[in-house]
Structure formats: C-alpha cells, structure tokens
C-alpha positions as CSV (number, residue, x, y, z in Angstrom):
1,M,0.0,0.0,0.0
2,F,1.1,3.5,-0.8
3,A,1.1,6.1,1.9
4,V,-0.3,9.3,0.4
5,G,0.2,12.5,2.4
6,L,-0.6,16.1,1.9
7,K,2.7,16.8,0.1
8,D,1.9,14.0,-2.4
9,V,-1.5,15.5,-3.1
10,I,0.0,18.9,-3.7
11,D,2.6,17.4,-5.9
12,I,-0.1,15.6,-8.0
13,I,-2.1,18.8,-8.3
14,L,0.9,20.8,-9.4
15,V,1.9,18.3,-12.0
16,A,-1.7,18.1,-13.3
17,L,-1.9,21.9,-13.6
18,L,1.4,22.0,-15.4
19,L,0.3,19.3,-17.9
20,Y,-3.0,21.2,-18.4
21,Y,-1.2,24.4,-19.1
22,I,1.2,22.7,-21.5
23,Y,-1.8,21.1,-23.2
24,K,-3.5,24.5,-23.7
25,L,-0.3,25.9,-25.1
26,M,0.2,22.9,-27.5
27,R,-3.4,23.0,-28.6
28,Q,-2.7,26.3,-30.3
29,T,0.2,24.8,-32.3
30,R,0.7,21.9,-34.7
31,A,2.7,19.9,-32.1
32,L,-0.3,18.6,-30.2
33,N,0.0,15.0,-31.6
34,I,3.7,14.9,-30.7
35,F,2.8,16.0,-27.2
36,Y,0.3,13.2,-27.0
37,G,2.9,10.7,-28.1
38,V,5.4,12.0,-25.5
39,L,2.8,11.9,-22.8
40,L,1.9,8.2,-23.6
41,F,5.5,7.3,-23.6
42,I,6.0,8.8,-20.1
43,V,3.0,7.0,-18.8
44,F,4.3,3.7,-20.2
45,W,7.7,4.3,-18.7
46,I,6.3,5.0,-15.3
47,V,4.1,1.9,-15.3
48,V,6.9,-0.4,-16.6
49,A,9.8,0.9,-14.6
50,K,8.2,2.2,-11.4
51,V,5.0,0.3,-10.9
52,L,5.7,-3.2,-12.4
53,E,9.5,-2.8,-11.7
54,M,10.6,-4.6,-14.9
55,K,14.3,-4.2,-14.6
56,L,15.5,-5.0,-18.1
57,I,13.0,-2.9,-20.1
58,G,12.9,-0.4,-17.3
59,S,16.7,0.2,-17.6
60,I,16.4,0.5,-21.4
61,L,13.6,3.1,-21.0
62,D,15.6,5.0,-18.4
63,Q,18.4,5.5,-20.9
64,V,15.9,6.5,-23.6
65,V,14.4,9.1,-21.2
66,S,17.8,10.5,-20.2
67,V,18.6,11.0,-23.8
68,G,15.1,12.0,-24.7
69,A,15.3,15.1,-22.7
70,I,17.6,16.6,-25.3
71,A,15.3,15.4,-28.1
72,F,12.4,16.9,-26.3
73,I,14.1,20.3,-26.3
74,V,14.9,20.0,-30.0
75,L,11.3,18.9,-30.9
76,F,9.6,21.6,-28.9
77,Q,12.2,24.4,-28.9
78,E,9.7,26.9,-30.3
79,E,6.9,25.9,-27.9
80,I,9.3,26.0,-24.9
81,R,10.5,29.5,-25.9
82,H,6.8,30.5,-26.2
83,F,6.0,28.8,-22.9
84,F,8.6,30.8,-20.9
85,Y,7.7,34.0,-22.8
86,R,4.1,33.7,-21.7
87,L,5.1,32.6,-18.2
88,G,7.0,35.8,-17.8
89,T,4.6,38.2,-19.5
90,R,1.1,36.7,-19.1
91,Q,-1.5,39.1,-17.7
92,E,-2.2,37.2,-14.5
93,G,1.4,37.7,-13.4
94,H,1.2,41.4,-14.0
95,R,-2.0,41.6,-12.0
96,I,0.0,40.2,-9.1
97,V,2.8,42.7,-9.6
98,R,0.3,45.6,-9.8
99,F,-1.5,44.3,-6.6
100,F,1.7,44.4,-4.6
101,R,2.7,47.8,-5.9
102,G,-0.7,49.2,-5.0
103,D,-2.0,49.6,-8.6
104,R,-5.6,48.4,-8.7
105,R,-6.2,48.8,-12.4
106,R,-7.9,45.9,-13.9
107,G,-9.0,44.6,-17.3
108,L,-11.7,45.5,-19.8
109,N,-14.6,44.6,-17.5
110,N,-14.3,47.6,-15.1
111,E,-14.4,51.3,-15.0
112,Y,-13.7,53.6,-18.1
113,R,-10.1,54.6,-18.7
114,H,-10.3,57.1,-21.5
115,S,-12.4,60.0,-22.7
116,H,-14.4,60.2,-25.9
117,D,-11.7,62.5,-27.4
118,D,-9.2,59.6,-27.1
119,I,-11.5,56.9,-28.6
120,I,-13.8,58.5,-31.1
121,P,-11.1,58.9,-33.9
122,I,-10.3,55.2,-33.7
123,V,-14.0,54.2,-33.6
124,L,-14.9,56.5,-36.5
125,A,-11.9,55.3,-38.6
126,C,-12.9,51.6,-38.0
127,L,-16.5,52.3,-38.8
128,N,-15.6,54.2,-42.1
129,M,-13.1,51.5,-43.1
130,S,-15.8,48.8,-42.4
131,K,-18.3,50.5,-44.7
132,Q,-15.6,50.8,-47.5
133,R,-14.3,47.2,-46.9
134,V,-10.8,48.4,-46.1
135,G,-8.8,45.9,-44.1
136,A,-7.2,47.1,-40.9
137,L,-5.4,45.7,-37.9
138,I,-4.9,48.1,-34.9
139,V,-3.2,47.0,-31.7
140,M,-3.6,48.9,-28.4
141,Q,-0.8,48.4,-25.9
142,N,-1.9,47.8,-22.3
143,D,0.6,47.1,-19.5
144,L,3.0,44.9,-21.4
145,P,5.4,46.8,-23.7
146,L,5.2,46.0,-27.5
147,N,8.7,47.3,-28.3
148,D,9.7,44.0,-30.0
149,F,6.8,44.3,-32.4
150,V,7.1,48.1,-32.9
151,R,10.7,47.6,-34.1
152,T,9.4,45.5,-37.0
153,G,7.5,48.4,-38.4
154,E,7.8,52.0,-39.3
155,L,7.9,54.5,-36.4
156,I,5.3,57.2,-36.6
157,D,4.8,58.7,-33.1
158,A,1.9,60.9,-34.1
159,K,-1.3,62.0,-32.4
160,I,-4.3,59.7,-33.0
161,S,-6.6,61.0,-35.7
162,Q,-9.2,59.4,-37.9
163,R,-7.6,60.7,-41.1
164,L,-4.2,59.4,-40.2
165,I,-5.6,55.9,-39.4
166,E,-7.6,55.8,-42.7
167,N,-4.6,57.0,-44.8
168,I,-2.3,54.4,-43.3
169,F,-4.7,51.5,-44.1
170,F,-5.7,52.9,-47.5
171,K,-5.1,50.1,-50.1
172,N,-2.5,52.0,-52.0
173,S,-0.6,53.1,-48.9
174,P,2.9,51.5,-48.4
175,L,2.0,51.0,-44.7
176,H,-1.4,49.3,-45.1
177,D,0.1,45.8,-44.7
178,G,0.8,44.8,-41.1
179,A,-0.5,46.2,-37.8
180,M,-0.7,49.7,-36.4
181,V,0.4,50.0,-32.7
182,I,-1.1,52.6,-30.5
183,S,0.4,53.3,-27.1
184,E,0.2,56.2,-24.6
185,N,-2.5,57.9,-26.8
186,K,-0.3,58.0,-29.8
187,V,0.1,56.1,-33.1
188,T,3.5,54.6,-32.3
189,A,4.2,52.6,-35.4
190,A,2.6,51.0,-38.5
191,A,3.3,48.0,-40.8
192,C,4.3,46.0,-37.8
193,I,4.7,42.2,-37.9
194,L,2.8,40.2,-35.3
195,P,3.0,36.6,-34.3
196,I,0.5,34.3,-36.1
197,S,-1.8,32.1,-34.1
198,H,-2.1,28.5,-35.3
199,D,-5.2,27.8,-33.2
200,L,-7.4,25.3,-35.0
201,D,-10.5,26.8,-33.3
202,I,-10.2,30.0,-35.4
203,P,-13.2,30.3,-37.8
204,K,-12.3,29.4,-41.3
205,D,-13.7,32.7,-42.7
206,F,-11.1,34.6,-40.6
207,G,-8.0,35.7,-42.5
208,L,-4.4,36.4,-41.7
209,R,-5.2,39.7,-39.9
210,H,-7.5,37.8,-37.4
211,R,-4.8,35.2,-36.8
212,A,-2.3,37.9,-36.1
213,A,-4.7,39.6,-33.7
214,K,-5.2,36.3,-31.9
215,G,-1.5,35.8,-31.8
216,I,-0.7,39.2,-30.2
217,S,-3.6,38.8,-27.7
218,N,-2.2,35.4,-26.8
219,E,1.3,36.5,-26.2
220,T,0.5,39.9,-24.6
221,D,-2.3,41.8,-22.8
222,A,-2.8,44.0,-25.8
223,L,-6.2,44.6,-27.4
224,A,-6.4,44.1,-31.2
225,V,-9.1,45.5,-33.5
226,V,-9.6,43.9,-36.9
227,V,-11.6,45.3,-39.8
228,S,-12.3,42.6,-42.4
229,E,-11.5,43.4,-45.9
230,E,-13.9,40.8,-47.2
231,T,-17.0,41.4,-45.0
232,G,-16.4,44.7,-43.3
233,N,-17.1,43.1,-39.9
234,I,-15.2,44.5,-36.9
235,T,-13.7,42.0,-34.5
236,V,-11.8,42.6,-31.3
237,A,-9.2,40.1,-30.0
238,W,-8.3,40.3,-26.3
239,N,-7.0,37.8,-23.8
240,N,-6.8,35.2,-26.6
241,Q,-10.5,35.5,-27.3
242,F,-12.5,37.0,-30.2
243,H,-15.4,39.4,-29.9
244,S,-16.9,39.3,-33.4
245,H,-19.5,41.4,-35.3
246,I,-19.3,44.2,-32.8
247,T,-21.0,47.5,-33.3
248,A,-19.5,50.9,-33.1
249,E,-21.0,51.4,-29.7
250,E,-19.6,48.1,-28.4
251,L,-16.2,49.0,-29.9
252,E,-16.2,52.4,-28.1
253,T,-17.1,50.7,-24.8
254,L,-14.3,48.2,-25.1
255,L,-11.7,50.8,-26.0
256,M,-12.8,53.2,-23.3
257,K,-12.2,50.4,-20.7
258,G,-8.7,49.7,-22.0
259,R,-5.4,51.1,-20.8
260,F,-3.4,51.9,-23.9
C-alpha cells in the first residue's frame, strides 16, 4: 500500500496543472500530436519501470528518457520558448505585480479609462473602413510593452486621428500591410509584424489579420481590432478571445475600458 500524504496530493495537483497548461499551449500549435505521443511514452515508462518494476525494459527506457530530454528540447524548442515567454509576460502575473505595488487597475470589465476624445477617432476610422471594406489591424498596448513588435514596423509617433488611421490603411498606402500599434494615446508605429496564431478553433472565414490579432492577444495583454476586408465586420481580440461582429458602440465601450 502507498502512503499518500498532503505533500503528495499537492505534488499531483501541481503536475496536473502543469500538464494542463502545456496542453493548452500545445493545442494552439501543430505539435499537439507529438505532445500526446510523448505523454503516452512517459505513462508507459512510469508503469513499466516504477510500478511493475521490470528491470530490463525499465533500464532501457531509463536510458531513452535520459537522452530523450535533449530530443524533447529539440522537438519543442519553439513551444518551450513561447511557454517561458508567456510565463514571464502573461496578464495574471502582471496583475499580481500591480497588486503588490498598489495599482488596482484591472481589465476591460471595469471602469472607463479614456475620454471620448481619445477613442472617437479610432471608432470612426474603423466604422468608415468597415463601410468601405478596407482591411485594418490596430493593436492597443496595455501594461506589457510592445517594443519588439514596434521595431518590426515604421515608427510614426503621431497624435491619434481618424484621417491618419484611414490613410495608413488605404489600399495603395505602403504601410497598409501589417499592424498599427497605439500606445500612450499616440500612433506609435505602422506596418508591424505580429505573431500568427495556429489555433485550430479560429473560424475558417477569418483571415491572416485575425490570426495575427489572436497571436498578439495570446502573447501579450494588448487589445487588437480587426476590420475585415472581405466582409467589413469589426472584430476585437483580447485575452486570446474573439469578440466578433461588434457595433461601433460596443467597440467604443471596449476601447474606453482599456489602458493603452
């Protein structure tokens, strides 16, 4: 009989949470089937070597596992990098930091953060581009800096205005491809390159702009607004979730509750 104590229960819970977090991360990539295979191999190794105590095959599997750690890093190097990036920058961690430093600001579900003068140019530009079927991708920085993504585009550092936004995303504009980044109530950069989400749950009628919006909302706490070139629909991506077919009023409410 196994003696299970409180420490063992905590150990099991922590391992289960870690596996669940890794599963959620892998589900957004094409490496999910490899993760399943590795998980099944680990279960088989534990049963054979630790539970049934088969010495011969157990010793062979022990050697495979010791070498397999290097193979695991090679197979999942991109996912491991992404895992530690999210672990260090995900929104929940920054909420804890803000709590201890006395900052009580929260997410999009609380009080308003901006006046109409800050938001109306963005809303009107998105509404006008929606009517004209002009594709656009606008990213609003929150607490996490977007310097790495800003450096991939063209620096602008201009006051937010409806005309500026529409001119940047005009089809013949050299800056219309890529994302516009807005931070500290300024248009910081345009034509920025964002990470692409490979989440299989993304609707098939969503294009590359939507996948880029999902990618940036997955890696940071930024809010991304997408205007579809095909349908004219306005979609907001935040906290790795889509808010589709939103109206101008709904867009204004979401932006006013942000912190960009």
